[in-house]
DSSP file (Angstrom, degrees, kcal/mol; ACC not computed):
  #  RESIDUE AA STRUCTURE BP1 BP2  ACC     N-H-->O    O-->H-N    N-H-->O    O-->H-N    TCO  KAPPA ALPHA  PHI   PSI    X-CA   Y-CA   Z-CA
    1    1 A M              0   0    0      0, 0.0     2,-0.1     0, 0.0    69,-0.0   0.000 360.0 360.0 360.0 140.6    1.6  -32.5   -5.9
    2    2 A S    >   -     0   0    0      1,-0.1     3,-0.8    68,-0.0     4,-0.4  -0.390 360.0-125.7 -81.3 156.9    1.1  -30.4   -9.0
    3    3 A V  T 3> S+     0   0    0      1,-0.2     4,-2.1     2,-0.2     3,-0.4   0.560  95.6  90.3 -74.8  -8.7    2.2  -26.8   -9.4
    4    4 A Q  H 3> S+     0   0    0      1,-0.2     4,-2.9     2,-0.2    -1,-0.2   0.843  79.6  58.2 -59.0 -34.6   -1.4  -26.0  -10.3
    5    5 A L  H <> S+     0   0    0     -3,-0.8     4,-2.2     1,-0.2    -1,-0.2   0.898 107.2  47.4 -63.4 -39.7   -2.2  -25.3   -6.6
    6    6 A L  H  > S+     0   0    0     -3,-0.4     4,-2.5    -4,-0.4    -2,-0.2   0.909 111.8  50.1 -65.5 -42.4    0.5  -22.6   -6.6
    7    7 A I  H  X S+     0   0    0     -4,-2.1     4,-2.2     1,-0.2    -2,-0.2   0.920 112.2  47.5 -62.4 -44.1   -0.8  -21.1   -9.8
    8    8 A E  H  X S+     0   0    0     -4,-2.9     4,-2.4     2,-0.2    -1,-0.2   0.895 110.9  51.8 -64.5 -39.9   -4.3  -21.0   -8.5
    9    9 A S  H  X S+     0   0    0     -4,-2.2     4,-2.3     2,-0.2    -2,-0.2   0.911 110.3  48.2 -63.1 -42.6   -3.1  -19.4   -5.2
   10   10 A L  H  X S+     0   0    0     -4,-2.5     4,-2.3     2,-0.2    -1,-0.2   0.890 110.8  51.5 -64.9 -38.6   -1.2  -16.7   -7.1
   11   11 A A  H  X S+     0   0    0     -4,-2.2     4,-2.2     2,-0.2    -2,-0.2   0.903 110.4  48.6 -65.0 -40.2   -4.3  -16.1   -9.2
   12   12 A Q  H  X S+     0   0    0     -4,-2.4     4,-2.4     2,-0.2    -2,-0.2   0.898 110.2  51.4 -65.9 -39.5   -6.4  -15.7   -6.1
   13   13 A M  H  X S+     0   0    0     -4,-2.3     4,-2.4     1,-0.2    -2,-0.2   0.897 109.0  51.7 -62.1 -39.7   -3.9  -13.4   -4.6
   14   14 A D  H  X S+     0   0    0     -4,-2.3     4,-2.2     2,-0.2    -2,-0.2   0.907 108.8  50.3 -64.2 -41.3   -4.0  -11.3   -7.8
   15   15 A E  H  X S+     0   0    0     -4,-2.2     4,-2.1     2,-0.2    -2,-0.2   0.916 111.1  48.7 -62.5 -43.0   -7.8  -11.1   -7.6
   16   16 A L  H  X S+     0   0    0     -4,-2.4     4,-2.1     1,-0.2    -2,-0.2   0.908 112.0  48.6 -63.2 -41.4   -7.6  -10.0   -4.0
   17   17 A H  H  X S+     0   0    0     -4,-2.4     4,-2.5     2,-0.2    -1,-0.2   0.838 107.4  55.6 -68.8 -31.5   -5.0   -7.4   -4.8
   18   18 A A  H  X S+     0   0    0     -4,-2.2     4,-2.1     2,-0.2    -1,-0.2   0.913 108.5  48.4 -64.3 -41.2   -7.2   -6.2   -7.8
   19   19 A G  H  X S+     0   0    0     -4,-2.1     4,-2.1     2,-0.2    -2,-0.2   0.891 111.0  50.5 -63.4 -39.5  -10.0   -5.7   -5.2
   20   20 A L  H  X S+     0   0    0     -4,-2.1     4,-2.3     2,-0.2    -2,-0.2   0.888 108.2  52.6 -65.3 -39.2   -7.6   -3.8   -3.0
   21   21 A L  H  X S+     0   0    0     -4,-2.5     4,-1.9     2,-0.2    -2,-0.2   0.902 108.0  51.3 -62.6 -40.8   -6.5   -1.6   -5.9
   22   22 A E  H  X S+     0   0    0     -4,-2.1     4,-2.0     1,-0.2    -2,-0.2   0.908 109.9  49.6 -62.4 -41.9  -10.2   -0.8   -6.6
   23   23 A L  H  X S+     0   0    0     -4,-2.1     4,-2.4     1,-0.2    -2,-0.2   0.882 108.5  53.1 -64.0 -37.8  -10.6    0.2   -2.9
   24   24 A M  H  X S+     0   0    0     -4,-2.3     4,-2.1     2,-0.2    -1,-0.2   0.859 107.3  51.3 -67.2 -33.9   -7.6    2.4   -3.1
   25   25 A E  H  X S+     0   0    0     -4,-1.9     4,-2.1     2,-0.2    -1,-0.2   0.899 109.9  49.8 -66.7 -40.3   -9.0    4.2   -6.1
   26   26 A Q  H  X S+     0   0    0     -4,-2.0     4,-2.3     1,-0.2    -2,-0.2   0.887 109.3  52.5 -63.4 -38.4  -12.2    4.7   -4.2
   27   27 A K  H  X S+     0   0    0     -4,-2.4     4,-2.3     2,-0.2    -2,-0.2   0.905 106.9  52.4 -63.1 -41.3  -10.1    6.1   -1.3
   28   28 A K  H  X S+     0   0    0     -4,-2.1     4,-2.6     1,-0.2    -2,-0.2   0.919 110.0  48.1 -61.2 -43.4   -8.4    8.5   -3.7
   29   29 A Q  H  X S+     0   0    0     -4,-2.1     4,-2.4     1,-0.2    -1,-0.2   0.885 110.5  51.6 -65.2 -37.8  -11.8    9.7   -4.9
   30   30 A A  H  <>S+     0   0    0     -4,-2.3     5,-2.1     2,-0.2     4,-0.5   0.885 111.5  47.8 -65.7 -37.7  -13.0   10.2   -1.3
   31   31 A I  H ><5S+     0   0    0     -4,-2.3     3,-0.7     3,-0.2    -2,-0.2   0.934 113.3  47.3 -67.0 -45.9   -9.9   12.2   -0.5
   32   32 A L  H 3<5S+     0   0    0     -4,-2.6    -2,-0.2     1,-0.2    -1,-0.2   0.875 116.8  42.2 -64.7 -37.3  -10.3   14.4   -3.6
   33   33 A S  T 3<5S-     0   0    0     -4,-2.4    -1,-0.2    -5,-0.2    -2,-0.2   0.467 106.7-127.4 -88.7  -0.8  -14.0   15.0   -3.0
   34   34 A R  T < 5 +     0   0    0     -3,-0.7     2,-1.1    -4,-0.5    -3,-0.2   0.843  54.3 153.9  55.8  37.8  -13.3   15.5    0.8
   35   35 A D     >< +     0   0    0     -5,-2.1     4,-1.9    -6,-0.2    -1,-0.2  -0.770  16.8 177.8 -95.3  89.5  -16.0   12.9    1.6
   36   36 A Y  H  > S+     0   0    0     -2,-1.1     4,-2.2     1,-0.2    -1,-0.2   0.786  75.1  56.4 -71.2 -28.6  -14.7   11.8    4.9
   37   37 A E  H  > S+     0   0    0      2,-0.2     4,-2.2     1,-0.2    -1,-0.2   0.929 109.9  45.9 -66.3 -44.1  -17.6    9.4    5.7
   38   38 A A  H  > S+     0   0    0      1,-0.2     4,-2.6     2,-0.2    -2,-0.2   0.869 110.8  54.8 -64.3 -35.7  -16.8    7.6    2.4
   39   39 A L  H  X S+     0   0    0     -4,-1.9     4,-2.6     2,-0.2    -2,-0.2   0.913 108.3  47.5 -63.7 -43.4  -13.1    7.7    3.3
   40   40 A V  H  X S+     0   0    0     -4,-2.2     4,-2.1     2,-0.2    -2,-0.2   0.912 112.9  48.7 -65.5 -42.3  -13.8    6.0    6.7
   41   41 A R  H  X S+     0   0    0     -4,-2.2     4,-2.2     1,-0.2    -2,-0.2   0.920 113.0  48.0 -61.8 -43.2  -16.0    3.3    5.0
   42   42 A T  H  X S+     0   0    0     -4,-2.6     4,-2.7     1,-0.2    -2,-0.2   0.900 109.8  51.7 -65.7 -41.0  -13.3    2.7    2.4
   43   43 A L  H  X S+     0   0    0     -4,-2.6     4,-2.3     2,-0.2    -1,-0.2   0.882 109.3  51.1 -63.3 -37.6  -10.6    2.4    5.0
   44   44 A S  H  X S+     0   0    0     -4,-2.1     4,-1.9     2,-0.2    -2,-0.2   0.935 112.8  44.5 -64.3 -46.5  -12.6   -0.1    7.0
   45   45 A R  H  X S+     0   0    0     -4,-2.2     4,-2.2     1,-0.2    -2,-0.2   0.878 112.3  53.4 -65.0 -37.3  -13.2   -2.2    3.9
   46   46 A E  H  X S+     0   0    0     -4,-2.7     4,-2.4     2,-0.2    -1,-0.2   0.901 106.7  51.9 -64.4 -41.1   -9.5   -1.9    3.0
   47   47 A S  H  X S+     0   0    0     -4,-2.3     4,-1.9     1,-0.2    -1,-0.2   0.911 110.5  47.9 -61.8 -43.4   -8.5   -3.1    6.4
   48   48 A K  H  X S+     0   0    0     -4,-1.9     4,-2.1     1,-0.2    -1,-0.2   0.892 110.9  51.7 -63.7 -39.3  -10.6   -6.2    6.0
   49   49 A M  H  X S+     0   0    0     -4,-2.2     4,-2.4     1,-0.2    -2,-0.2   0.894 107.2  52.3 -65.5 -39.8   -9.2   -6.8    2.6
   50   50 A V  H  X S+     0   0    0     -4,-2.4     4,-2.3     2,-0.2    -1,-0.2   0.897 108.5  50.9 -63.9 -40.2   -5.7   -6.6    3.9
   51   51 A K  H  X S+     0   0    0     -4,-1.9     4,-2.1     2,-0.2    -1,-0.2   0.908 110.0  49.9 -63.1 -40.9   -6.5   -9.2    6.6
   52   52 A T  H  X S+     0   0    0     -4,-2.1     4,-2.4     1,-0.2    -2,-0.2   0.903 110.2  50.5 -62.9 -41.4   -7.9  -11.5    3.9
   53   53 A I  H  X S+     0   0    0     -4,-2.4     4,-2.3     2,-0.2    -2,-0.2   0.896 108.3  52.4 -64.2 -40.2   -4.8  -11.0    1.8
   54   54 A E  H  X S+     0   0    0     -4,-2.3     4,-1.7     2,-0.2    -1,-0.2   0.908 110.6  47.6 -62.7 -41.5   -2.6  -11.9    4.8
   55   55 A E  H  X S+     0   0    0     -4,-2.1     4,-1.8     1,-0.2    -2,-0.2   0.917 112.2  49.4 -64.2 -42.6   -4.6  -15.1    5.4
   56   56 A R  H  X S+     0   0    0     -4,-2.4     4,-2.1     1,-0.2    -2,-0.2   0.857 107.2  55.5 -65.4 -34.7   -4.3  -16.0    1.7
   57   57 A E  H  X S+     0   0    0     -4,-2.3     4,-2.0     2,-0.2    -1,-0.2   0.884 105.2  52.1 -66.0 -38.1   -0.6  -15.3    1.7
   58   58 A K  H  X S+     0   0    0     -4,-1.7     4,-2.0     1,-0.2    -1,-0.2   0.903 109.2  50.3 -63.0 -39.9   -0.2  -17.8    4.6
   59   59 A Q  H  X S+     0   0    0     -4,-1.8     4,-2.5     1,-0.2    -2,-0.2   0.869 107.4  54.3 -65.6 -36.1   -2.1  -20.4    2.5
   60   60 A L  H  X S+     0   0    0     -4,-2.1     4,-2.5     2,-0.2    -1,-0.2   0.901 107.2  50.5 -63.3 -40.7    0.2  -19.7   -0.4
   61   61 A I  H  X S+     0   0    0     -4,-2.0     4,-2.5     2,-0.2    -2,-0.2   0.906 110.0  49.9 -64.1 -41.2    3.2  -20.4    1.8
   62   62 A V  H  X S+     0   0    0     -4,-2.0     4,-2.4     2,-0.2    -2,-0.2   0.917 110.9  50.0 -62.8 -42.5    1.6  -23.7    2.9
   63   63 A S  H  X S+     0   0    0     -4,-2.5     4,-2.2     1,-0.2    -2,-0.2   0.901 110.4  49.8 -62.0 -41.2    1.0  -24.5   -0.8
   64   64 A A  H  X S+     0   0    0     -4,-2.5     4,-2.5     2,-0.2    -2,-0.2   0.906 110.5  49.8 -65.3 -41.2    4.6  -23.7   -1.6
   65   65 A Q  H  X S+     0   0    0     -4,-2.5     4,-2.4     1,-0.2    -2,-0.2   0.906 110.4  50.3 -63.5 -40.6    5.9  -25.9    1.2
   66   66 A A  H  X S+     0   0    0     -4,-2.4     4,-2.0     2,-0.2    -2,-0.2   0.898 110.4  50.2 -64.4 -39.4    3.7  -28.8    0.1
   67   67 A F  H  X S+     0   0    0     -4,-2.2     4,-1.2     2,-0.2    -2,-0.2   0.929 110.5  49.4 -63.1 -45.0    5.0  -28.4   -3.5
   68   68 A L  H  <>S+     0   0    0     -4,-2.5     5,-2.8     1,-0.2     3,-0.4   0.904 110.5  50.1 -61.9 -41.0    8.6  -28.5   -2.2
   69   69 A Q  H ><5S+     0   0    0     -4,-2.4     3,-1.4     1,-0.2    -1,-0.2   0.855 105.6  56.6 -66.2 -33.7    7.9  -31.6   -0.2
   70   70 A S  H 3<5S+     0   0    0     -4,-2.0    -1,-0.2     1,-0.3    -2,-0.2   0.777 105.7  51.9 -67.8 -23.5    6.4  -33.3   -3.2
   71   71 A K  T 3<5S-     0   0    0     -4,-1.2    -1,-0.3    -3,-0.4    -2,-0.2   0.393 126.1-103.9 -89.9   2.3    9.7  -32.6   -5.0
   72   72 A G  T < 5S+     0   0    0     -3,-1.4     2,-0.7     1,-0.3    -3,-0.2   0.615  78.0 135.8  88.2  12.4   11.5  -34.2   -2.1
   73   73 A I      < -     0   0    0     -5,-2.8    -1,-0.3    -6,-0.2    -2,-0.2  -0.857  30.4-176.6 -97.9 116.3   12.8  -31.0   -0.5
   74   74 A K        +     0   0    0     -2,-0.7    -1,-0.1    -3,-0.1    -5,-0.1   0.340  39.8 125.1 -94.3   6.1   12.3  -31.2    3.2
   75   75 A S        -     0   0    0      1,-0.1    -2,-0.1    -7,-0.1    -7,-0.1  -0.335  54.7-149.3 -69.1 145.7   13.6  -27.6    3.9
   76   76 A Q        +     0   0    0      2,-0.1    -1,-0.1    -2,-0.0     2,-0.1   0.200  54.9 130.8 -97.1  14.5   11.4  -25.2    5.8
   77   77 A L        -     0   0    0      1,-0.1     2,-1.2   -12,-0.1    -2,-0.0  -0.399  63.0-127.5 -65.5 143.1   12.9  -22.3    3.9
   78   78 A E        -     0   0    0     -2,-0.1     2,-0.1   -13,-0.0    -1,-0.1  -0.752  34.5-165.7 -93.6  90.9   10.3  -19.9    2.4
   79   79 A L        -     0   0    0     -2,-1.2     2,-0.1   -18,-0.1   -15,-0.0  -0.419  18.0-115.5 -76.3 150.8   11.5  -19.8   -1.2
   80   80 A T     >  -     0   0    0     -2,-0.1     4,-2.2     1,-0.1     5,-0.2  -0.373  27.5-108.7 -77.9 165.2   10.3  -17.2   -3.6
   81   81 A I  H  > S+     0   0    0      1,-0.2     4,-2.3     2,-0.2     5,-0.1   0.875 120.8  58.2 -62.6 -36.5    8.2  -18.1   -6.6
   82   82 A S  H  > S+     0   0    0      1,-0.2     4,-0.6     2,-0.2    -1,-0.2   0.891 108.5  45.3 -60.1 -38.6   11.2  -17.3   -8.8
   83   83 A E  H >4 S+     0   0    0      1,-0.2     3,-0.7     2,-0.2     4,-0.3   0.867 111.2  52.2 -72.6 -36.3   13.2  -19.9   -6.9
   84   84 A I  H >< S+     0   0    0     -4,-2.2     3,-1.9     1,-0.2     4,-0.4   0.838  97.0  68.9 -66.7 -32.1   10.4  -22.4   -7.1
   85   85 A L  H >< S+     0   0    0     -4,-2.3     3,-1.2     1,-0.3    -1,-0.2   0.824  90.6  61.9 -56.0 -31.8   10.3  -21.9  -10.9
   86   86 A R  T << S+     0   0    0     -3,-0.7    -1,-0.3    -4,-0.6    -2,-0.2   0.725 100.9  53.6 -67.3 -20.2   13.6  -23.6  -11.1
   87   87 A L  T <  S+     0   0    0     -3,-1.9     2,-0.6    -4,-0.3    -1,-0.3   0.498  89.4  89.2 -93.2  -4.3   12.1  -26.8   -9.7
   88   88 A V    <   +     0   0    0     -3,-1.2     0, 0.0    -4,-0.4     0, 0.0  -0.835  47.2 173.9 -96.7 125.3    9.3  -26.9  -12.3
   89   89 A F        +     0   0    0     -2,-0.6    -1,-0.1     5,-0.0     3,-0.0   0.676  49.9  94.8-107.0 -21.6   10.3  -28.9  -15.4
   90   90 A D     >  -     0   0    0      1,-0.2     4,-2.7     2,-0.0     5,-0.2  -0.622  68.4-146.3 -72.2 120.6    7.0  -29.0  -17.4
   91   91 A P  H  > S+     0   0    0      0, 0.0     4,-2.3     0, 0.0    -1,-0.2   0.865  95.5  49.9 -59.8 -38.0    7.3  -26.0  -19.8
   92   92 A E  H  > S+     0   0    0      2,-0.2     4,-2.5     1,-0.2     5,-0.2   0.931 113.9  44.1 -67.6 -44.9    3.5  -25.3  -19.7
   93   93 A E  H  > S+     0   0    0      2,-0.2     4,-2.7     1,-0.2     5,-0.2   0.892 113.0  52.6 -65.7 -38.6    3.3  -25.3  -15.9
   94   94 A K  H  X S+     0   0    0     -4,-2.7     4,-2.4     2,-0.2    -2,-0.2   0.914 110.7  47.2 -62.5 -42.8    6.5  -23.2  -15.8
   95   95 A R  H  X S+     0   0    0     -4,-2.3     4,-2.8    -5,-0.2    -2,-0.2   0.922 112.9  48.7 -64.5 -44.9    5.0  -20.6  -18.2
   96   96 A Q  H  X S+     0   0    0     -4,-2.5     4,-2.4     2,-0.2    -2,-0.2   0.914 113.2  46.9 -62.8 -43.0    1.7  -20.5  -16.2
   97   97 A L  H  X S+     0   0    0     -4,-2.7     4,-2.2     2,-0.2    -1,-0.2   0.913 113.6  48.1 -65.1 -42.4    3.5  -20.1  -12.9
   98   98 A D  H  X S+     0   0    0     -4,-2.4     4,-2.6    -5,-0.2    -2,-0.2   0.901 111.5  50.3 -65.4 -41.1    5.8  -17.4  -14.3
   99   99 A D  H  X S+     0   0    0     -4,-2.8     4,-2.6     2,-0.2    -2,-0.2   0.914 111.2  48.5 -62.5 -42.9    2.8  -15.5  -15.9
  100  100 A A  H  X S+     0   0    0     -4,-2.4     4,-2.2     2,-0.2    -2,-0.2   0.891 112.2  49.7 -64.7 -38.9    0.9  -15.6  -12.6
  101  101 A R  H  X S+     0   0    0     -4,-2.2     4,-2.4     2,-0.2    -2,-0.2   0.923 112.9  45.9 -64.4 -45.1    4.0  -14.3  -10.8
  102  102 A K  H  X S+     0   0    0     -4,-2.6     4,-2.7     2,-0.2     5,-0.2   0.904 111.8  51.6 -65.3 -41.7    4.5  -11.5  -13.2
  103  103 A K  H  X S+     0   0    0     -4,-2.6     4,-2.0     1,-0.2    -1,-0.2   0.927 112.8  44.8 -62.3 -45.1    0.8  -10.5  -13.2
  104  104 A L  H  X S+     0   0    0     -4,-2.2     4,-2.3     2,-0.2    -1,-0.2   0.899 112.6  52.6 -65.6 -40.5    0.8  -10.4   -9.4
  105  105 A G  H  X S+     0   0    0     -4,-2.4     4,-2.0     2,-0.2    -2,-0.2   0.910 109.4  48.5 -60.9 -43.6    4.1   -8.5   -9.4
  106  106 A D  H  X S+     0   0    0     -4,-2.7     4,-2.2     1,-0.2    -1,-0.2   0.896 110.6  51.7 -63.2 -40.2    2.7   -5.9  -11.8
  107  107 A R  H  X S+     0   0    0     -4,-2.0     4,-2.5     1,-0.2    -2,-0.2   0.904 108.7  51.0 -63.0 -41.1   -0.4   -5.5   -9.7
  108  108 A L  H  X S+     0   0    0     -4,-2.3     4,-2.3     2,-0.2    -1,-0.2   0.875 108.0  52.0 -65.5 -37.3    1.8   -4.9   -6.6
  109  109 A V  H  X S+     0   0    0     -4,-2.0     4,-2.0     2,-0.2    -1,-0.2   0.917 110.6  48.4 -63.6 -42.8    3.7   -2.2   -8.4
  110  110 A E  H  X S+     0   0    0     -4,-2.2     4,-2.6     2,-0.2     5,-0.2   0.901 110.2  51.8 -64.1 -41.0    0.5   -0.5   -9.3
  111  111 A L  H  X S+     0   0    0     -4,-2.5     4,-2.6     1,-0.2    -2,-0.2   0.907 108.8  50.9 -60.6 -41.7   -0.7   -0.8   -5.7
  112  112 A K  H  X S+     0   0    0     -4,-2.3     4,-2.2     2,-0.2    -1,-0.2   0.900 110.7  48.9 -63.5 -40.7    2.5    0.8   -4.5
  113  113 A R  H  X S+     0   0    0     -4,-2.0     4,-2.1     2,-0.2    -2,-0.2   0.940 113.6  45.0 -64.7 -47.7    2.1    3.7   -7.0
  114  114 A V  H  X S+     0   0    0     -4,-2.6     4,-2.7     1,-0.2    -2,-0.2   0.885 112.2  52.9 -65.7 -38.6   -1.6    4.4   -6.0
  115  115 A N  H  X S+     0   0    0     -4,-2.6     4,-2.4    -5,-0.2    -1,-0.2   0.909 108.8  49.3 -63.2 -41.9   -0.7    4.1   -2.3
  116  116 A A  H  X S+     0   0    0     -4,-2.2     4,-2.2     2,-0.2    -2,-0.2   0.898 111.5  49.8 -63.9 -39.9    2.1    6.7   -2.7
  117  117 A L  H  X S+     0   0    0     -4,-2.1     4,-2.5     2,-0.2    -2,-0.2   0.930 111.3  48.3 -64.0 -45.3   -0.3    9.0   -4.6
  118  118 A N  H  X S+     0   0    0     -4,-2.7     4,-2.4     1,-0.2    -2,-0.2   0.895 110.3  52.2 -61.8 -40.0   -2.9    8.6   -1.8
  119  119 A Q  H  X S+     0   0    0     -4,-2.4     4,-2.3     1,-0.2    -1,-0.2   0.909 110.0  48.4 -62.9 -41.6   -0.3    9.3    0.8
  120  120 A E  H  X S+     0   0    0     -4,-2.2     4,-2.4     2,-0.2    -2,-0.2   0.900 110.5  51.5 -65.1 -41.0    0.7   12.5   -1.0
  121  121 A L  H  X S+     0   0    0     -4,-2.5     4,-2.3     2,-0.2    -2,-0.2   0.899 110.5  48.5 -63.3 -40.3   -2.9   13.6   -1.3
  122  122 A I  H  X S+     0   0    0     -4,-2.4     4,-2.7     2,-0.2    -2,-0.2   0.909 110.4  51.4 -66.4 -41.6   -3.5   13.1    2.4
  123  123 A T  H  X S+     0   0    0     -4,-2.3     4,-2.2     1,-0.2    -2,-0.2   0.915 111.4  47.7 -60.8 -43.1   -0.3   15.0    3.2
  124  124 A Q  H  X S+     0   0    0     -4,-2.4     4,-2.3     2,-0.2    -2,-0.2   0.895 111.0  51.2 -65.5 -39.7   -1.5   17.9    1.0
  125  125 A S  H  X S+     0   0    0     -4,-2.3     4,-2.5     2,-0.2    -2,-0.2   0.919 110.6  48.5 -63.0 -43.5   -4.9   17.8    2.6
  126  126 A L  H  X S+     0   0    0     -4,-2.7     4,-2.5     1,-0.2    -2,-0.2   0.887 110.7  51.0 -64.5 -38.3   -3.4   17.9    6.1
  127  127 A S  H  X S+     0   0    0     -4,-2.2     4,-2.5     2,-0.2    -1,-0.2   0.904 110.6  49.0 -63.9 -41.0   -1.2   20.8    5.0
  128  128 A F  H  X S+     0   0    0     -4,-2.3     4,-2.8     2,-0.2    -2,-0.2   0.907 111.2  49.3 -65.3 -41.9   -4.2   22.7    3.7
  129  129 A I  H  X S+     0   0    0     -4,-2.5     4,-2.8     2,-0.2     5,-0.2   0.921 111.7  49.2 -63.1 -43.7   -6.1   22.1    6.9
  130  130 A D  H  X S+     0   0    0     -4,-2.5     4,-2.3     2,-0.2    31,-0.2   0.926 112.3  47.9 -60.7 -45.4   -3.1   23.3    8.9
  131  131 A F  H  X S+     0   0    0     -4,-2.5     4,-2.0     2,-0.2    -2,-0.2   0.919 112.4  49.1 -61.2 -45.0   -2.9   26.4    6.7
  132  132 A S  H  X S+     0   0    0     -4,-2.8     4,-2.3     1,-0.2    -2,-0.2   0.909 111.0  49.6 -63.5 -43.0   -6.6   27.1    7.0
  133  133 A L  H  X S+     0   0    0     -4,-2.8     4,-2.3     1,-0.2     6,-0.2   0.908 109.7  51.4 -62.4 -41.6   -6.6   26.7   10.8
  134  134 A N  H  <>S+     0   0    0     -4,-2.3     5,-2.8     1,-0.2     4,-0.3   0.872 110.1  49.6 -64.1 -36.4   -3.6   29.1   11.1
  135  135 A L  H ><5S+     0   0    0     -4,-2.0     3,-0.7     3,-0.2    -1,-0.2   0.908 111.2  49.5 -66.5 -41.1   -5.5   31.6    9.0
  136  136 A M  H 3<5S+     0   0    0     -4,-2.3    -2,-0.2     1,-0.2    -1,-0.2   0.862 113.1  44.8 -68.8 -35.8   -8.6   31.3   11.2
  137  137 A I  T 3<5S-     0   0    0     -4,-2.3    -1,-0.2    -5,-0.2    -2,-0.2   0.411 118.1-108.6 -91.3   4.9   -6.8   31.7   14.5
  138  138 A G  T < 5 +     0   0    0     -3,-0.7     2,-2.1    -4,-0.3    -3,-0.2   0.696  65.2 151.1  82.2  19.2   -4.8   34.6   13.2
  139  139 A G      < -     0   0    0     -5,-2.8    -1,-0.2    -6,-0.2     2,-0.1  -0.496  24.7-178.9 -83.1  71.5   -1.5   32.8   13.0
  140  140 A E        -     0   0    0     -2,-2.1     2,-1.0    -3,-0.1    18,-0.1  -0.395  32.1-116.9 -74.9 153.3   -0.1   34.9   10.1
  141  141 A D    >   +     0   0    0      1,-0.2     3,-0.6    -2,-0.1    -1,-0.1  -0.770  36.4 171.7 -93.6  99.5    3.3   34.0    8.8
  142  142 A N  G >   +     0   0    0     -2,-1.0     3,-1.3     1,-0.2    -1,-0.2   0.449  57.6  92.0 -87.8  -1.1    5.5   37.1    9.5
  143  143 A D  G 3  S+     0   0    0      1,-0.3    -1,-0.2    -3,-0.1     4,-0.1   0.732  81.0  57.6 -65.9 -21.0    8.7   35.3    8.4
  144  144 A T  G <  S+     0   0    0     -3,-0.6     2,-0.4     2,-0.1    -1,-0.3   0.599  91.0  84.0 -87.3 -10.0    8.3   36.6    4.9
  145  145 A I  S <  S-     0   0    0     -3,-1.3     2,-0.2    -4,-0.1    -3,-0.0  -0.763  84.5-117.8 -95.5 137.7    8.2   40.3    5.9
  146  146 A Y        +     0   0    0     -2,-0.4    -2,-0.1     6,-0.0    -1,-0.0  -0.508  42.1 160.4 -74.4 138.0   11.5   42.1    6.4
  147  147 A S        -     0   0    0     -2,-0.2     5,-0.1    -4,-0.1     0, 0.0  -0.973  48.8 -80.5-148.2 157.4   12.2   43.4    9.8
  148  148 A P    >>  -     0   0    0      0, 0.0     4,-1.6     0, 0.0     3,-0.6  -0.233  44.8-113.9 -58.4 149.1   15.5   44.4   11.5
  149  149 A P  H 3> S+     0   0    0      0, 0.0     4,-1.4     0, 0.0     3,-0.0   0.845 114.4  54.1 -56.7 -38.3   17.5   41.4   12.8
  150  150 A K  H 3> S+     0   0    0      1,-0.2     4,-1.0     2,-0.2     3,-0.0   0.876 107.5  51.3 -64.7 -35.9   17.0   42.5   16.5
  151  151 A A  H <> S+     0   0    0     -3,-0.6     4,-0.9     1,-0.2    -1,-0.2   0.840 104.8  57.0 -70.0 -32.2   13.3   42.6   16.1
  152  152 A Q  H  < S+     0   0    0     -4,-1.6     3,-0.5     1,-0.2    -1,-0.2   0.881 103.0  53.8 -67.0 -36.2   13.2   39.2   14.6
  153  153 A D  H  < S+     0   0    0     -4,-1.4    -1,-0.2     1,-0.2    -2,-0.2   0.821 107.2  51.3 -67.7 -30.5   14.9   37.6   17.7
  154  154 A K  H  < S+     0   0    0     -4,-1.0    -1,-0.2    -3,-0.2    -2,-0.2   0.661  86.8 100.1 -83.1 -16.8   12.3   39.1   20.1
  155  155 A K  S  < S-     0   0    0     -4,-0.9     2,-0.2    -3,-0.5     3,-0.0  -0.494  75.3-125.3 -72.6 133.0    9.3   37.8   18.2
  156  156 A P        -     0   0    0      0, 0.0     2,-0.3     0, 0.0    -1,-0.1  -0.574  29.6-115.9 -72.9 141.8    7.7   34.7   19.7
  157  157 A T        -     0   0    0     -2,-0.2     2,-0.5     1,-0.1     0, 0.0  -0.588  23.3-123.6 -80.9 140.4    7.4   32.0   17.1
  158  158 A M        -     0   0    0     -2,-0.3     2,-0.3   -18,-0.1    -1,-0.1  -0.721  24.2-147.8 -85.2 123.8    3.9   30.9   16.1
  159  159 A R        -     0   0    0     -2,-0.5     2,-0.2     1,-0.1   -20,-0.0  -0.711  19.2-112.7 -93.1 143.6    3.3   27.2   16.6
  160  160 A S        -     0   0    0     -2,-0.3   -29,-0.1     1,-0.1    -1,-0.1  -0.471  10.8-144.0 -72.1 143.0    1.0   25.3   14.4
  161  161 A M  S    S+     0   0    0    -31,-0.2     2,-0.5    -2,-0.2    -1,-0.1   0.610  88.2  53.7 -79.1 -13.5   -2.2   23.9   15.9
  162  162 A F  S    S-     0   0    0    -32,-0.1     2,-0.9   -35,-0.1    -1,-0.1  -0.983  76.8-141.6-131.3 124.0   -2.0   20.9   13.7
  163  163 A D    >   -     0   0    0     -2,-0.5     3,-1.1     1,-0.2   -36,-0.0  -0.743  14.0-173.2 -88.3 106.9    1.0   18.6   13.4
  164  164 A T  T 3  S+     0   0    0     -2,-0.9    -1,-0.2     1,-0.2   -37,-0.1   0.571  77.2  70.3 -77.5  -7.7    1.3   17.6    9.8
  165  165 A R  T 3         0   0    0      1,-0.2    -1,-0.2    -3,-0.0    -2,-0.0   0.522 360.0 360.0 -85.5  -4.0    4.1   15.1   10.5
  166  166 A A    <         0   0    0     -3,-1.1    -1,-0.2     0, 0.0    -2,-0.1   0.502 360.0 360.0 -68.0 360.0    1.8   12.7   12.3
């Protein structure tokens, strides 16, 4: 079996991850514009995309196992693409496989960056909502005002209505 099936599988994974990256950018815009309906739609599409990627990843593993068996390796180990590269001797196929691996790796790094940014934006939004709720219910923050130490001990602490750690 040729390594072309692995190269094609990696290219398809890259395309799926590119679509996921686009959805994550849409999610970022929905968060920034506070369009919660668009955010829910985007999250639904993102969930479906992740399931598709998981299925494609299983197919990639099957392709890798078939390649290993074609090389006479009967092991059921799930080798990485970098390890499989050592078993490819045709320079052109080796270059194509390595390029596909690098491209997918770069895409994954970008996804991780955008995901971290989205997570930070959501955390900030939740903090703002918590702050706004506390203002509306009169939960002023008296910790910044000086008062004698005995008076500070007797004050009940104000609990937030919204748990931002969730």
